[in-house]
C-alpha positions as CSV (number, residue, x, y, z in Angstrom):
1,N,-50.9,79.1,10.4
2,L,-51.3,81.0,7.1
3,N,-54.9,79.8,6.7
4,G,-55.4,81.2,3.2
5,R,-53.6,84.5,3.9
6,F,-50.7,86.3,2.0
7,L,-47.6,86.6,4.1
8,R,-44.8,89.1,3.1
9,L,-41.5,88.7,4.8
10,G,-38.8,91.4,4.9
11,D,-40.8,94.4,3.5
12,F,-38.4,97.0,2.1
13,A,-40.1,99.9,4.0
14,Q,-40.5,98.0,7.3
15,P,-37.6,95.6,7.8
16,S,-38.4,92.4,9.7
17,N,-36.5,89.6,11.2
18,L,-38.0,86.2,11.7
19,S,-36.0,83.4,13.4
20,G,-36.6,80.3,15.4
21,G,-37.2,76.6,14.9
22,G,-40.9,76.7,14.0
23,A,-42.6,76.1,10.6
24,F,-45.3,77.8,8.6
25,I,-48.6,75.9,8.3
26,G,-49.6,76.3,4.7
27,S,-52.7,75.6,2.6
28,P,-53.6,75.4,-1.1
29,T,-54.8,79.0,-0.9
30,S,-51.9,80.6,1.0
31,D,-49.1,82.8,-0.4
32,I,-45.6,83.7,0.8
33,E,-43.4,86.5,-0.5
34,I,-39.8,86.8,0.7
35,R,-38.2,90.2,0.3
36,G,-35.5,92.3,2.0
37,N,-31.8,92.6,1.5
38,G,-30.8,89.6,3.6
39,T,-27.5,91.3,4.5
40,G,-25.8,88.5,2.5
41,S,-27.4,85.7,4.4
42,T,-29.5,82.8,3.2
43,V,-33.1,82.5,4.2
44,S,-34.3,79.1,5.1
45,L,-38.0,78.4,4.6
46,R,-39.7,75.7,6.7
47,M,-43.1,74.4,6.1
48,D,-45.2,72.1,8.4
49,Q,-45.0,68.5,7.0
50,T,-48.0,67.1,8.8
51,N,-49.8,66.4,5.4
52,R,-49.9,67.6,1.8
53,A,-52.1,70.6,2.6
54,T,-49.9,72.0,5.4
55,R,-46.8,72.0,3.2
56,S,-48.8,73.7,0.3
57,L,-48.8,77.2,-1.1
58,S,-50.7,78.8,-3.9
59,R,-47.9,81.4,-4.7
60,F,-44.3,81.5,-3.7
61,I,-42.5,84.8,-4.6
62,V,-38.9,85.7,-4.1
63,N,-37.8,89.4,-4.5
64,R,-34.5,89.9,-2.6
65,T,-32.7,93.2,-3.2
66,S,-29.3,91.7,-2.8
67,A,-30.0,88.7,-4.9
68,T,-29.2,86.4,-2.0
69,S,-30.5,82.9,-1.7
70,V,-33.6,81.3,-0.3
71,Q,-33.1,77.7,0.9
72,L,-36.1,75.3,1.1
73,A,-35.5,73.4,4.3
74,D,-38.7,71.4,3.9
75,S,-40.8,70.1,1.1
76,V,-43.0,72.8,-0.4
77,R,-45.9,71.9,-2.8
78,I,-47.2,74.6,-5.1
79,V,-50.9,74.1,-5.9
80,A,-52.8,75.5,-8.9
81,N,-56.4,76.4,-9.4
82,D,-56.8,77.7,-13.0
83,L,-60.0,79.5,-12.0
84,V,-58.0,81.7,-9.6
85,S,-55.8,84.3,-11.3
86,G,-52.1,83.9,-10.4
87,S,-52.4,80.7,-8.4
88,G,-50.0,77.9,-8.7
89,T,-47.0,80.1,-9.4
90,V,-43.4,80.3,-8.3
91,E,-42.3,83.9,-9.2
92,L,-38.6,84.7,-9.0
93,I,-38.1,88.4,-9.4
94,N,-34.7,88.8,-7.7
95,G,-32.7,86.2,-5.8
96,T,-31.9,82.5,-6.1
97,V,-34.0,79.7,-4.7
98,N,-32.1,76.5,-3.8
99,T,-34.8,73.9,-3.8
100,G,-32.8,71.3,-1.9
101,N,-34.7,68.8,-4.1
102,R,-37.8,69.8,-2.1
103,L,-40.0,71.8,-4.5
104,V,-43.1,70.1,-6.0
105,L,-45.1,71.7,-8.8
106,G,-48.4,70.0,-8.2
107,S,-50.9,69.1,-10.9
108,T,-54.5,68.1,-10.5
109,A,-57.7,68.3,-12.6
110,L,-57.9,72.0,-11.4
111,G,-54.6,73.1,-12.8
112,T,-50.8,72.6,-13.0
113,A,-48.3,74.7,-11.0
114,R,-45.6,76.7,-12.9
115,I,-42.4,78.6,-12.6
116,A,-43.0,82.0,-14.1
117,A,-40.4,83.8,-16.4
118,F,-37.2,84.9,-14.6
119,N,-37.7,88.7,-14.6
120,T,-34.0,89.7,-14.0
121,A,-30.5,88.3,-14.6
122,N,-30.3,88.0,-10.8
123,A,-33.2,85.5,-10.6
124,D,-32.4,81.8,-10.6
125,I,-33.4,78.4,-9.3
126,T,-31.0,75.6,-8.4
127,G,-31.5,72.0,-7.2
128,Q,-34.0,69.5,-8.5
129,I,-37.8,70.0,-8.7
130,I,-40.6,67.6,-9.1
131,A,-42.9,68.7,-11.9
132,E,-46.2,66.8,-12.0
133,R,-48.6,66.3,-15.0
134,F,-52.1,65.2,-14.3
135,T,-53.9,63.1,-17.0
136,T,-57.5,62.3,-17.1
137,G,-58.9,58.7,-17.0
138,I,-61.6,58.9,-19.7
139,S,-60.2,56.2,-21.9
140,R,-57.1,54.1,-22.6
141,R,-55.2,56.2,-25.1
142,Y,-51.8,57.4,-26.0
143,R,-50.6,60.8,-24.9
144,H,-48.0,63.2,-26.3
145,L,-45.7,64.2,-23.5
146,S,-42.6,66.3,-22.8
147,S,-40.4,66.8,-19.8
148,P,-40.0,70.2,-18.1
149,V,-36.8,69.0,-16.4
150,N,-33.6,67.3,-17.3
151,E,-31.3,64.8,-15.5
152,G,-28.2,66.6,-16.6
153,A,-26.7,67.1,-20.1
154,G,-30.1,68.2,-21.3
155,T,-31.7,64.8,-21.3
156,I,-33.9,62.5,-19.3
157,T,-34.5,58.7,-19.5
158,F,-37.8,56.8,-19.7
159,N,-37.3,55.8,-16.1
160,Q,-39.2,59.0,-15.6
161,L,-42.4,57.2,-16.8
162,I,-42.0,53.7,-15.4
163,D,-42.1,54.9,-11.8
164,D,-45.7,56.2,-12.4
165,I,-47.2,54.0,-15.2
166,H,-46.6,50.5,-16.7
167,V,-44.2,50.7,-19.7
168,T,-43.8,47.7,-22.0
169,G,-41.2,47.1,-24.6
170,V,-39.1,44.7,-26.6
171,G,-37.2,42.3,-24.4
172,G,-39.4,42.9,-21.4
173,A,-37.7,42.9,-18.0
174,I,-34.3,42.3,-19.6
175,N,-34.4,45.9,-20.9
176,G,-36.1,47.3,-17.9
177,F,-39.7,47.1,-19.1
178,D,-42.8,45.7,-17.4
179,P,-43.7,42.1,-18.6
180,G,-47.1,43.3,-19.9
181,S,-49.4,40.8,-21.5
182,G,-46.6,38.7,-23.0
183,S,-46.2,40.4,-26.4
184,N,-43.6,43.0,-25.2
185,R,-44.9,45.5,-27.7
186,P,-43.6,49.0,-27.0
187,S,-45.9,51.4,-25.2
188,A,-43.5,54.3,-25.2
189,F,-42.1,55.9,-28.4
190,M,-39.7,58.5,-29.6
191,Y,-40.1,60.1,-33.0
192,N,-37.6,60.1,-35.9
193,E,-38.5,62.2,-38.9
194,I,-35.6,60.7,-40.9
195,I,-37.4,57.3,-41.1
196,D,-38.9,56.7,-44.5
197,D,-42.5,55.7,-43.7
198,N,-42.7,53.7,-47.0
199,L,-40.0,51.4,-45.6
200,A,-41.4,51.1,-42.1
201,T,-43.1,47.7,-41.9
202,I,-43.6,47.0,-38.2
203,A,-46.0,48.6,-35.8
204,D,-43.4,50.4,-33.7
205,Q,-41.9,52.3,-36.7
206,Q,-45.0,53.8,-38.3
207,R,-45.0,57.4,-39.5
208,G,-41.7,58.2,-37.7
209,Y,-42.6,56.7,-34.3
210,V,-39.8,54.4,-32.9
211,G,-40.4,52.2,-30.0
212,V,-38.1,52.7,-27.0
213,T,-35.7,49.8,-26.8
214,N,-34.5,50.1,-23.2
215,I,-36.0,52.0,-20.3
216,A,-32.7,53.8,-19.9
217,N,-33.0,55.3,-23.4
218,T,-32.5,59.1,-23.3
219,I,-34.5,61.9,-24.9
220,S,-33.3,65.5,-25.3
221,T,-34.9,68.6,-23.8
222,G,-37.6,69.8,-26.1
223,R,-38.3,66.5,-27.8
224,G,-41.7,65.0,-27.5
225,M,-42.6,61.4,-26.6
226,L,-45.7,59.2,-27.1
227,A,-46.8,57.0,-24.2
228,L,-49.7,54.7,-23.5
229,V,-51.1,55.7,-20.1
230,R,-52.8,52.6,-18.7
231,G,-53.5,54.2,-15.3
232,P,-51.5,54.7,-12.1
233,R,-48.9,52.1,-11.6
234,A,-49.6,51.6,-7.9
235,S,-53.4,51.1,-8.1
236,Q,-54.7,50.5,-11.6
237,A,-56.8,47.3,-11.9
238,N,-56.0,45.1,-15.0
239,P,-53.6,47.6,-16.6
240,F,-52.8,45.3,-19.5
241,S,-56.5,44.6,-20.5
242,G,-57.6,46.4,-23.6
243,F,-61.0,47.0,-22.0
244,S,-59.6,48.5,-18.8
245,I,-60.6,52.2,-18.3
246,P,-57.6,53.9,-16.7
247,D,-58.0,55.9,-13.5
248,P,-56.8,59.5,-13.5
249,T,-53.0,59.4,-13.4
250,T,-50.3,61.9,-12.2
251,L,-46.9,61.7,-13.9
252,D,-44.0,63.3,-12.2
253,F,-40.7,64.4,-13.8
254,V,-37.8,64.8,-11.4
255,G,-34.7,66.8,-12.3
256,Q,-33.2,70.2,-12.8
257,T,-35.4,72.9,-14.1
258,N,-35.3,73.6,-17.9
259,K,-34.8,77.4,-18.1
260,G,-33.4,80.2,-20.3
261,N,-33.2,80.1,-24.1
262,I,-33.9,76.6,-25.5
263,N,-33.2,75.6,-29.2
264,I,-35.0,72.5,-30.4
265,P,-33.5,71.2,-33.7
266,V,-36.1,69.9,-36.3
267,T,-35.4,68.2,-39.6
268,F,-36.8,67.9,-43.0
269,T,-35.9,64.7,-45.0
270,L,-37.2,64.4,-48.5
271,H,-38.3,60.8,-49.2
272,I,-39.7,59.4,-52.4
273,G,-43.2,60.7,-53.0
274,T,-45.7,61.7,-55.6
275,T,-45.4,65.1,-57.3
276,G,-48.6,67.1,-57.2
277,P,-49.8,69.9,-59.5
278,G,-47.8,72.5,-57.6
279,G,-44.6,70.6,-58.2
280,Q,-44.3,69.6,-54.6
281,N,-42.9,66.2,-53.5
282,F,-44.0,65.7,-50.0
283,P,-45.0,62.3,-48.6
284,Q,-46.9,62.6,-45.3
285,I,-43.9,61.8,-43.2
286,D,-41.6,64.5,-44.5
287,G,-40.8,67.3,-42.1
288,F,-43.0,66.1,-39.2
289,N,-41.2,66.4,-35.9
290,L,-42.6,65.5,-32.4
291,V,-41.4,68.2,-30.0
292,G,-42.6,69.5,-26.6
293,N,-42.9,72.4,-24.3
294,P,-39.6,72.2,-22.4
295,Y,-40.6,74.6,-19.5
296,P,-42.4,74.0,-16.2
297,S,-45.0,76.5,-17.4
298,Q,-47.6,77.1,-20.0
299,I,-46.2,78.9,-23.0
300,N,-47.3,80.8,-26.1
301,P,-44.6,80.1,-28.7
302,A,-46.3,82.1,-31.5
303,S,-43.3,84.2,-32.4
304,A,-41.1,81.1,-32.7
305,F,-43.3,80.0,-35.6
306,T,-44.3,83.3,-37.3
307,S,-40.7,84.5,-37.5
308,N,-39.2,81.3,-39.0
309,S,-39.8,80.7,-42.7
310,K,-38.7,77.1,-42.4
311,L,-41.5,76.2,-40.1
312,S,-45.2,75.5,-40.9
313,K,-47.3,77.8,-38.7
314,V,-49.6,74.9,-37.7
315,V,-49.1,72.7,-34.7
316,Q,-51.1,69.6,-33.8
317,S,-51.5,67.7,-30.6
318,Y,-53.5,64.6,-29.7
319,N,-56.5,65.2,-27.5
320,T,-57.0,62.2,-25.3
321,T,-60.5,63.2,-24.4
322,T,-61.9,63.3,-28.0
323,G,-59.5,60.8,-29.5
324,S,-58.6,63.2,-32.3
325,Y,-55.9,65.7,-33.1
326,E,-56.3,69.4,-32.2
327,F,-54.7,71.9,-34.6
328,Y,-53.8,75.6,-34.4
329,D,-52.4,78.0,-36.9
330,Y,-50.2,80.7,-35.4
331,S,-50.3,82.9,-38.5
332,T,-54.1,83.3,-38.6
333,G,-55.4,82.1,-35.2
334,I,-57.5,79.4,-37.0
335,G,-57.8,76.2,-35.1
336,S,-60.1,73.4,-34.0
337,S,-62.7,74.2,-31.4
338,N,-60.6,72.9,-28.4
339,S,-57.3,74.5,-29.6
340,S,-55.5,77.6,-28.5
341,P,-52.0,79.2,-29.0
342,Y,-51.0,77.9,-25.5
343,L,-49.1,74.7,-24.8
344,G,-49.3,73.3,-21.3
345,S,-46.4,72.1,-19.2
346,G,-45.5,68.6,-20.1
347,Q,-47.3,68.8,-23.5
348,G,-45.9,67.3,-26.6
349,F,-47.0,68.4,-30.1
350,L,-46.3,67.9,-33.8
351,V,-44.7,70.5,-36.1
352,V,-43.8,70.5,-39.7
353,A,-40.3,71.7,-40.8
354,L,-39.9,72.9,-44.3
355,G,-36.2,72.6,-44.0
356,D,-33.6,71.8,-41.3
357,T,-34.0,74.5,-38.6
358,N,-34.4,75.2,-34.9
359,I,-37.5,76.1,-32.9
360,I,-36.1,78.9,-30.6
361,L,-38.0,79.3,-27.3
362,N,-37.3,81.7,-24.4
363,E,-38.5,82.6,-21.0
364,S,-40.7,85.5,-22.3
365,M,-43.0,83.0,-23.9
366,K,-44.2,81.7,-20.5
367,V,-47.8,82.8,-19.7
368,P,-50.2,82.3,-16.8
369,N,-52.4,79.3,-16.8
370,S,-55.8,79.6,-18.3
371,P,-59.2,78.3,-17.1
372,P,-60.2,74.8,-18.2
373,G,-62.2,74.7,-21.4
374,F,-60.6,78.0,-22.6
375,L,-61.0,79.0,-26.2
376,F,-58.8,81.6,-27.8
377,K,-59.6,82.4,-31.4
378,S,-58.9,85.3,-33.7
379,A,-61.7,87.5,-34.9
380,S,-64.2,85.9,-37.3
381,V,-62.4,84.7,-40.4
382,P,-64.4,85.2,-43.6
383,N,-64.9,82.3,-46.0
384,L,-64.1,79.7,-43.3
385,L,-66.1,76.5,-43.2
386,R,-65.8,74.5,-40.0
387,V,-67.1,70.9,-40.0
388,K,-67.2,68.8,-36.8
389,M,-68.0,65.1,-36.7
390,I,-69.5,64.0,-33.4
391,K,-70.3,60.6,-32.1
392,D,-71.1,61.6,-28.5
393,S,-69.9,64.1,-25.8
394,I,-66.5,62.5,-25.8
395,N,-65.6,61.3,-29.3
396,S,-65.4,64.0,-32.0
397,D,-63.1,65.4,-34.7
398,E,-62.9,68.5,-36.8
399,S,-61.8,69.9,-40.1
400,V,-61.5,73.4,-41.5
401,I,-61.6,74.8,-45.1
402,V,-60.4,78.4,-45.7
403,F,-61.2,79.9,-49.1
404,G,-59.1,82.7,-50.4
405,N,-57.1,84.1,-53.4
406,G,-53.6,82.8,-53.6
407,S,-54.5,79.4,-52.2
408,H,-54.4,76.2,-54.2
409,S,-56.4,73.0,-54.4
410,Y,-53.3,70.8,-54.0
411,Y,-51.3,70.3,-50.7
412,E,-49.0,73.1,-49.7
413,P,-46.9,72.3,-46.6
414,S,-46.5,76.0,-45.7
415,N,-50.3,76.7,-45.8
416,D,-52.2,73.4,-45.2
417,A,-52.2,71.0,-42.3
418,L,-52.0,67.3,-43.0
419,K,-54.4,65.1,-41.2
420,F,-53.0,63.1,-38.2
421,F,-55.4,60.2,-37.5
422,G,-56.9,59.6,-34.1
423,S,-57.9,56.3,-32.6
424,S,-61.7,56.3,-32.8
425,L,-63.1,58.6,-35.5
426,N,-61.6,60.9,-38.1
427,L,-62.7,63.6,-40.4
428,S,-60.7,65.4,-43.0
429,T,-61.0,67.0,-46.4
430,K,-59.0,65.9,-49.4
431,S,-56.7,68.0,-51.6
432,S,-56.7,67.6,-55.3
433,D,-53.5,65.5,-55.1
434,G,-55.2,63.1,-52.8
435,L,-53.9,64.1,-49.3
436,Q,-56.2,64.3,-46.3
437,L,-56.0,67.6,-44.5
438,S,-57.1,69.2,-41.2
439,I,-56.7,72.7,-42.5
440,N,-57.4,73.0,-46.2
441,R,-56.7,76.4,-47.8
442,Y,-58.6,76.3,-51.0
443,P,-59.0,78.8,-53.9
444,I,-62.1,81.0,-54.1
445,V,-64.7,78.4,-55.3
446,V,-66.2,78.3,-58.7
447,L,-69.4,76.6,-59.8
448,N,-69.5,72.8,-59.2
449,D,-66.3,72.8,-57.2
450,T,-66.2,69.5,-55.2
451,I,-64.2,68.7,-52.1
452,P,-64.2,65.1,-50.9
453,M,-64.7,64.7,-47.1
454,P,-63.3,61.3,-45.9
455,I,-64.6,59.9,-42.6
456,S,-63.8,56.9,-40.5
457,S,-65.1,55.6,-37.2
458,T,-64.7,52.5,-35.1
459,F,-68.4,53.0,-33.9
460,Q,-71.2,51.4,-36.0
461,T,-73.8,53.8,-34.8
462,S,-75.4,57.3,-35.4
463,H,-73.1,60.3,-35.9
464,D,-73.6,64.0,-36.6
465,F,-71.9,66.6,-38.7
466,K,-72.1,70.2,-37.4
467,F,-71.4,73.0,-39.9
468,S,-70.5,76.5,-38.9
469,G,-69.0,79.7,-40.4
470,L,-71.4,79.8,-43.4
471,D,-72.6,83.3,-42.3
472,S,-69.3,84.7,-43.7
473,F,-69.9,83.4,-47.2
474,D,-71.5,85.1,-50.2
475,P,-75.2,84.6,-49.6
476,T,-75.6,83.6,-53.3
477,L,-73.4,80.6,-52.8
478,N,-75.0,77.3,-52.0
479,I,-73.0,74.5,-50.3
480,Y,-74.4,70.9,-50.6
481,L,-73.5,67.8,-48.7
482,L,-73.5,64.8,-51.2
483,D,-74.0,61.5,-49.5
484,Q,-73.2,58.8,-52.1
485,F,-74.0,56.0,-49.7
486,L,-77.6,57.1,-49.3
487,G,-77.9,58.9,-52.6
488,T,-79.0,62.2,-51.0
489,T,-78.0,65.8,-51.5
490,T,-78.6,68.2,-48.6
491,L,-78.3,72.0,-48.6
492,I,-76.1,73.1,-45.7
493,S,-77.0,76.0,-43.5
494,N,-75.1,77.7,-40.7
495,N,-74.9,75.8,-37.4
496,M,-76.9,73.0,-39.1
497,V,-76.6,69.5,-37.6
498,H,-76.8,66.6,-40.1
499,N,-77.3,63.1,-38.8
500,F,-75.9,60.0,-40.5
501,T,-75.2,56.4,-39.6
502,I,-72.1,54.2,-40.0
503,T,-73.0,50.5,-40.4
504,S,-71.1,47.3,-41.0
505,N,-71.2,48.1,-44.7
506,P,-67.7,49.4,-45.6
507,L,-69.2,52.0,-48.0
508,S,-70.9,53.7,-45.1
509,Q,-67.5,55.3,-44.3
510,G,-64.3,56.0,-46.1
511,A,-63.1,58.5,-48.7
512,E,-66.0,58.1,-51.1
513,R,-69.2,58.6,-49.1
514,F,-69.3,62.4,-48.5
515,K,-68.5,65.3,-50.7
516,L,-69.0,69.1,-50.5
517,I,-70.4,70.7,-53.6
518,F,-70.4,74.4,-54.2
519,D,-72.9,76.1,-56.5
520,N,-75.1,79.2,-56.8
521,Q,-77.8,77.5,-58.7
522,A,-80.8,75.5,-57.5
523,P,-80.5,71.7,-57.3
524,L,-81.6,69.4,-60.1
525,P,-85.4,69.5,-60.8
526,V,-85.7,65.9,-59.6
527,R,-85.6,64.4,-56.1
528,L,-84.7,60.8,-55.7
529,I,-86.7,59.0,-53.0
530,S,-85.1,55.6,-53.3
531,F,-82.6,53.5,-55.3
532,N,-82.4,49.8,-54.7
533,G,-81.1,46.6,-56.4
534,K,-81.5,42.9,-56.1
535,K,-80.6,39.6,-57.8
536,N,-83.1,38.4,-60.3
537,E,-81.8,34.9,-61.2
538,M,-78.5,35.7,-63.0
539,T,-79.3,39.4,-63.6
540,S,-79.3,42.6,-61.5
541,L,-82.6,44.4,-61.2
542,L,-82.3,48.1,-60.3
543,T,-85.3,50.1,-59.3
544,W,-85.7,53.7,-58.2
545,K,-88.4,56.2,-57.3
546,T,-88.6,60.0,-57.6
547,A,-90.8,62.4,-55.7
548,S,-90.9,65.2,-58.2
549,I,-89.5,65.7,-61.7
550,S,-89.6,68.5,-64.3
551,G,-88.0,68.6,-67.7
552,K,-86.5,65.4,-69.0
553,P,-83.4,64.4,-67.0
554,L,-81.4,61.3,-68.1
555,F,-80.7,58.5,-65.6
556,E,-77.3,57.0,-66.4
557,V,-76.6,53.6,-64.8
558,E,-73.0,53.1,-63.6
559,R,-71.3,49.9,-62.4
560,S,-68.1,49.3,-60.4
561,L,-66.2,46.2,-59.1
562,D,-64.4,48.0,-56.3
563,G,-67.1,50.6,-55.2
564,K,-64.8,53.5,-56.4
565,N,-64.2,53.4,-60.1
566,F,-67.5,53.4,-62.0
567,E,-68.3,53.2,-65.7
568,Q,-71.6,53.6,-67.5
569,I,-73.4,50.5,-68.6
570,G,-76.7,52.0,-69.7
571,S,-79.2,54.8,-69.4
572,V,-82.9,55.4,-68.9
573,K,-84.8,58.5,-70.2
574,S,-87.3,60.3,-67.9
575,N,-90.9,59.6,-68.9
576,G,-92.4,62.1,-66.5
577,G,-93.3,59.4,-64.1
578,S,-92.0,58.5,-60.7
579,I,-91.0,54.8,-60.9
580,Y,-88.1,53.4,-63.1
581,D,-86.0,50.3,-63.5
582,F,-83.0,48.9,-65.3
583,T,-81.7,45.3,-65.7
584,D,-78.0,44.5,-65.9
585,L,-78.1,41.3,-68.1
586,N,-74.4,40.5,-67.6
587,P,-73.2,41.2,-64.1
588,E,-69.7,40.2,-63.3
589,K,-69.0,37.2,-61.1
590,A,-68.0,39.4,-58.2
591,I,-69.7,42.0,-56.0
592,N,-71.3,44.5,-58.4
593,Y,-71.7,48.1,-57.2
594,Y,-74.3,50.3,-58.9
595,R,-75.2,53.9,-58.8
596,L,-77.3,56.4,-60.8
597,K,-75.9,59.6,-62.4
598,I,-78.9,62.0,-62.9
599,V,-78.1,64.5,-65.7
600,D,-80.4,67.5,-66.6
601,A,-80.7,69.2,-69.9
602,N,-77.9,71.7,-69.0
603,G,-75.4,68.9,-68.2
604,K,-75.6,69.4,-64.5
605,S,-75.5,66.0,-62.6
606,E,-76.0,64.4,-59.2
607,L,-75.1,60.9,-58.0
608,S,-77.3,58.4,-56.1
609,R,-76.3,56.2,-53.3
610,V,-74.4,53.0,-54.1
611,V,-76.0,49.6,-53.9
612,A,-74.1,46.3,-54.0
613,I,-75.3,43.0,-55.5
614,D,-73.1,39.9,-54.9
615,F,-72.6,37.4,-57.7
616,S,-69.2,36.2,-56.6
617,E,-68.7,32.5,-56.2
618,A,-66.3,33.3,-53.4
619,S,-69.1,35.1,-51.5
620,R,-70.5,31.7,-50.6
621,T,-67.7,31.4,-48.1
622,R,-68.6,32.5,-44.6
623,M,-66.1,33.3,-41.8
624,T,-66.3,33.2,-38.0
625,V,-63.4,34.4,-35.8
626,Y,-62.8,33.1,-32.3
627,P,-61.8,33.7,-29.6
628,N,-62.7,37.4,-29.7
629,P,-61.2,39.1,-27.7
630,F,-58.0,37.1,-28.0
631,T,-54.4,37.2,-26.5
632,D,-52.0,35.6,-29.0
633,Q,-53.9,33.9,-31.9
634,V,-57.3,33.6,-33.5
635,T,-58.9,30.8,-35.4
636,L,-60.9,31.4,-38.6
637,R,-63.7,29.0,-39.1
638,L,-64.8,28.9,-42.7
639,A,-68.2,27.5,-44.0
640,G,-69.8,27.1,-47.4
641,E,-68.0,26.6,-50.6
642,L,-64.2,26.9,-50.0
643,Q,-61.5,27.9,-52.4
644,D,-58.0,26.5,-52.5
645,S,-56.4,29.7,-51.3
646,Y,-57.3,33.1,-49.8
647,L,-55.6,36.4,-49.0
648,L,-55.6,37.4,-45.3
649,N,-55.1,41.0,-44.2
650,V,-55.0,42.4,-40.7
651,T,-55.2,46.2,-40.5
652,D,-55.2,48.7,-37.7
653,N,-57.5,51.7,-37.2
654,F,-55.3,53.8,-39.5
655,G,-55.8,51.3,-42.4
656,R,-52.2,50.1,-42.2
657,K,-51.6,46.4,-43.0
658,L,-49.8,44.7,-40.1
659,V,-50.3,41.2,-41.6
660,S,-50.8,40.2,-45.3
661,N,-50.5,36.5,-46.2
662,K,-51.7,34.1,-48.8
663,M,-53.1,31.0,-47.2
664,M,-53.5,27.6,-48.7
665,I,-56.7,25.9,-47.4
666,N,-56.7,22.2,-46.3
667,S,-59.2,22.5,-43.5
668,N,-62.2,24.6,-42.6
669,E,-60.3,26.0,-39.5
670,I,-57.2,28.1,-39.8
671,S,-55.1,29.3,-36.8
672,V,-53.5,32.7,-37.3
673,S,-50.7,33.9,-34.8
674,L,-51.1,37.6,-33.9
675,A,-48.7,37.6,-30.9
676,E,-46.6,40.4,-32.3
677,I,-49.3,43.1,-32.6
678,A,-50.1,45.4,-29.7
679,A,-53.3,45.4,-27.7
680,G,-56.1,47.2,-29.5
681,V,-58.9,46.9,-32.1
682,Y,-58.1,45.6,-35.5
683,T,-59.8,44.5,-38.7
684,I,-59.3,41.0,-40.2
685,E,-60.2,40.5,-43.9
686,L,-60.5,37.5,-46.1
687,L,-60.1,38.1,-49.8
688,D,-60.3,36.2,-53.0
689,A,-56.6,35.2,-53.8
690,I,-57.1,35.7,-57.6
691,T,-59.4,38.8,-57.9
692,G,-58.7,40.4,-54.6
693,N,-62.4,40.8,-53.9
694,L,-63.5,41.1,-50.3
695,I,-65.2,37.9,-49.0
696,A,-65.5,38.6,-45.2
697,R,-64.4,41.2,-42.7
698,E,-64.6,41.1,-38.9
699,K,-63.5,43.5,-36.1
700,I,-61.2,41.7,-33.6
701,V,-59.8,42.9,-30.2
702,K,-56.4,42.0,-28.7
703,Q,-56.2,42.1,-25.0
């Protein structure tokens, strides 16, 4: 009975000889090292099989002087605890281990066992292993995965998933999938960078993701996969319900160990895109490849990226806890708060190729496991602004701006990191050519530089921004947060938390609400307390109130029909007072959006929040959607004054249109089939068929 002790067999200085028919009684804290010359014979290791604990070891080390074999005669389970240095490790210094298909690399919430780097040419492992990957059960989300084993010829099939979790797909049981909820939408995906995202029109071919068509489809070593983990196959209650919270799940991959040097080919395919100020022509799909850690060990692949000029230095991977993408830059050490240079066993991740090339990995990149919640960052980076958007202790997202000479305001694939959108809330900053970024390398700021900060969230509730890194900036530089929805401007300080609320009003989120403004001057000598608008018969009455005012600023009144593109329709001069008003005598027969532009004597300006006043005839139409949640179809019940036709859009959380139809109206109830979309949360919109103005919008949930 090892009972937590370290047993060394065949010490070089004191030769030993153990034989007999017994077995070692192991434990998750016990270690065995097998040494000696073996005189050409094979050592058989037997472990007590009474239960999982008795066949467990924390470390298994083989260091045979004659490079002879060690045969596993019984099942051996390696158990990791990341808080204990060196635990959960198979270390092959000299000699060959023949697993007999009996070696299990265990994975729990405490850690994942690993096979360390082969230290000599005489170290090897043969036979199959079982490599586990524990996943948390916080929420029903997709996961980026990779296999640390292969089934022969450097590939595995998706049967590796379906024995642990439910996997749905086109054709259902005919193609080896689970029947699911009846829609047969794919829940497992591969990634194909060659697909032109502009031509992808169905949900399983968006942004390069391609749904698996048969459970026997193969995927090569080092390629990543995307899978919806609904909970453990054997015990999860209601696995196909969109409201089911999955239990913690352990995936296992069975096959031969991936080892030695591994080359992962990645591609860059130039599709039709828009050319930015820097002459680049990069739609967001170009060059993105989903790859994975191919080894049964944590790795640090930094040198694979820093030494390859055809690879962006930034990798991204989906964090299933926060529902957002973590990002890390191997050239600078800059990353999101939960990121690190280390990639766990079984972890898939996104890379950007700047040309066709290979990611070259080797055994030396393997590293010991790290404690949960680790944070590896480079030294403090000057002129780095970190913004974190937080809904609660689970849901958050992050964006980074790095200011420096030689950077540009437009997107550069070799320096910036495009935003990959999570399922619940998203934060980014926007380049001058309109692309949303996670890492935005920006020139040294000049006065009045403005960077839009798009946000989105599925939660209509209170959120926070947390700003950090400002202590590294020039103290004369002021950074303001402009909130165009509320019409407020707030001076940002280091580690400041700014609270805001997302409501049912579409203007409370999106690309236009927040902007960062950089200045070294004081704000305008006027503070706006309120700005409101209402119908006054057939005119719009706008009123506003100021708290303090000096000089004689000008209040320019601007109007828009889409909430984005504004034009001036009038102005009001300051009279030194605090209460002002303006009447729009000719509002458009639509939703009219208004804002103030406050301009001082030096031409410096600020914008107020946006208010909406509805004069559209179509706005008299009201929409109710039922049932909600639904399975295959919904019914729209319309009330009020109806038009002859409407436009109907159904979009997902990424804003992608899955349905867009023109509907002729001959009844106040319309049935809409949505059987082909996957389970999840969507937005259904009713629009004026002529003007395109929004009439009604509802969130719907497919089970």
